[in-house]
N, C-alpha and C positions, 0 to 999 in steps of 0.2 A: 545498693551496697555502698560503691566506694565514695560517692555522694556522705553517706551516713555515718562512715567511718572515719573520714579526711573531718567532718566535722568532731566528734567526740576525740579526735589528736588536738587539735585547736583548741577545742576547751579543753586540753588536759585532762581526761577523764581514761585516756589509755594514751602508753608511752610511744607506740609504734603506731604507724599506720599499716595494716593488716595485709593491704589490698595493694601496696606497693609491689611491683614487679611481676602480679598477675594480670596475663593478659587474656581477653577476649577472645571465644571461638571466632574463627572466622563466617559471616555470612554467607551462606548458598545464594548466590544472585540466581533467580529465577529466568527460566529459560525463555528465549527471545520467544513468545508465540504466533503463527499465524493459521490459518485458517486451514482445517480438514479438508479431504477432497469432498466430503457430502458438503459441507457448507462453504465453500469456495463453488458448487455446482446451484445453491443455493445464491444464492450473494450474486452470481452469475445472471440467472437466473431472472432475477428483478429487471435488469434491461434490457428486455428481449417483447414487454411492452408498457405502451403509455400507463404511470401512475397517476392517470386520470382516470375515471369508469368509463369506460365505452360506451358513444352517443348511441342512444337506442334507433333501430332500425324503422325508419318511415320513408314513407314520397318526398316526405320534403324537410329537411334535417335543416335546423332553427343555421344559418350564415356565422350568429356569432359562435355560437355553439362549434361550427364546424374551424374557424378560427380557433377558437383555445384548443382543440384538441391537436390541430394543427401542431398548434406552439408548442404543445406538451411533446409531440414527438420530435419533434427539433432541439429541445431540449433532453429530452433523455438521447440525443445521438450522440451530445454534447458531452454526458454527463458517461455516458458510455464510453467515449474515447477516453477519456482519465482514465476511469478505473481499468479499463482493460491495460492502459496503457503503462499506469503504474502497479499491476497486478503479474505483466510480463516480463515489463524491461525492468520496474522496480527503480525509477526516480523517487528520489525524495519528494515529499510534499512543494518544498521552495522548489524546488527545480522545475516541478511540472505549472508551477502558475509562472515562471518566470520564463517558457517558454514562448519562441518565435517560432512561426510559419517557418522559416527557412534552416532552422533548427532539425528538421527531421527530414528525410528523403525517405520515398516509400517506394519499390521497385517490385516485380510480380516476384521475387524468390527472394528477395532480401529487404532489409532496412536500417535508418542509419538511425540513432537519434545522438543530438551536440549537447551534451550539459556544456554550458559554457560558465556558470559559475556554480562551481558544487560545493560543500564543507570545502572550507579555506580555503574558498574562494578558488578550489581546483579543475581544472577543466580537463574532460575524458568523452569519448565516443563511444558507444556500445551502438548492440543492435536490435533491432525490432523483430521480437516473434511473430511468425502468421496474426494469430487473433488478435493483435494489437494494431497491427498493420488495416486489416480491413475495418474494426472502427476508427480508423484515425483518418480512413480515405471516404469512407459515409460522413466524416463530420465535416472533410475538407468539400465534399459536394452538395453539404447541406449549405455550406459557408458561399458556395458560388451562388445558391438558389435566393438564398437569404440576401447575397448581394454585398457582404460582410467584408470582401475581399479577401486575396491570398496572397496580399505580397511578401515578400522574406522577413520583412521589419517591424510586420502588425503580428501583437497578441497572437499566439495558437487558441488558446483557448478562450471567450469571452461572455460576458452575459449576453442574453437573451430577452431581460426583460428591463426593465428602469433603463439604464442608459446602454443602449445597444451597441456592440462592440467595445466597452470596454473592458480591460484586465479581470480577470476573474481572481479575489483573492485568495490570499490562502486560507482563508475564516471559511470561506465560502464553498470549496472544496471538501474543506473538515466536517461542514456540516450536511452536504451532501451524500458523504460518504457513512457518514451516523446513522440518517435518513435510511437509506439504503437497507441497510446490518440492520437495523427494525422491523423495517418491512420484508426481512427474508428470513426473518425468527432466528436470529443467533444471540443467543443469551449473551455471549461477552460483547463489549463496545467494540466492533470494527472502526479502525482507526488507518489511517495514509501509511501510520509505518505498519501495521499488521497485515498488510497489503507489501510492503514489503518485505516483511520476515517471506511470508507466502511467496515469495516470488525465488528467494533464498532458498527454500526448503524444496521449491520445488527443481528446480538447477539440481541441484543434490543429487533429489532423487532419481533422476536423469542424466546423474554420472558426470554429470559439469565439474571440470576439476576443481581445486579450491583458488588456484593462480586464477581461473578465469571469471572465477565468480568472484572475487575479488576485484578483479579488472570492472568487470561489468558493472559492479554494485556502488564504484568507488570506495571499495573497503579496503583497511589492512588487513594480510593476511590473517593477523590473529583474530580482528573483530570477524571475517568471513567465516571461520572454524566457528565461532560461538555463534552465530546465526545459522551456520547450518548443520548445527550439532546432533547427532541424534540425541532421540526424546527416550522417554522411559519406556512407551511403547515398544519403541525400534529396540530396546537391548533386551527386552523381555523376548522377544521375537529372536532375537540371536542367541539368547540364554537356552530357549526352546532346543534349538541345533544341536545342542549338546545332552538331550533329554536320556538318547538312546547310544552316548558315545561312551557307557562303563568297559571298562576293558575287560572286570571278572566277572 
């Protein structure tokens, strides 16, 4: 409409531009989306068994088939470590791809993740929850078995096919997560950022304060409040608490 009236004004058909001074209504930004508990459970289940069909039971399994199956299990261990780290500790996909082995410390009761180059080249440390620690330790054990090395300056997540030991790219991680989402039967596309949103929502629902959430995820307080904001379902549940509050 603004373009049309501007044209009429330029052509001299109308004397005044009627849309001058008019402001368009502000757009409501969509709420950051994370996985629901149900979808997260389905997504995690995808990483509990190899994506290859099981080898049929028989007295003598073909040696090549065994190798293919073992390779698939090793790949799954790497993929699970990537996904659980992103889902429970919340690093961005670029931050995840750039991690070296020396950037993680795993203990019995705690773990530390060192992001050397975060957004805007900001450095930060964050803690690693138990599900991610277990997945990462399994991946480090697999690296030892495959003799890929565990030196501090080596890439943490690497290719196991083609050029074994080469750092995984951002694109490879994105493709793996998208494929896992399809296998889980999740309707909406699953991206690394969806996993990050999910982490933010889980932290908030567990009662973690906004300052701590912001520091863990490398956000500003303003951004952290957006990513962990209550959704419509939660607001409806809150409203229901007043259903029987009528005074008269």
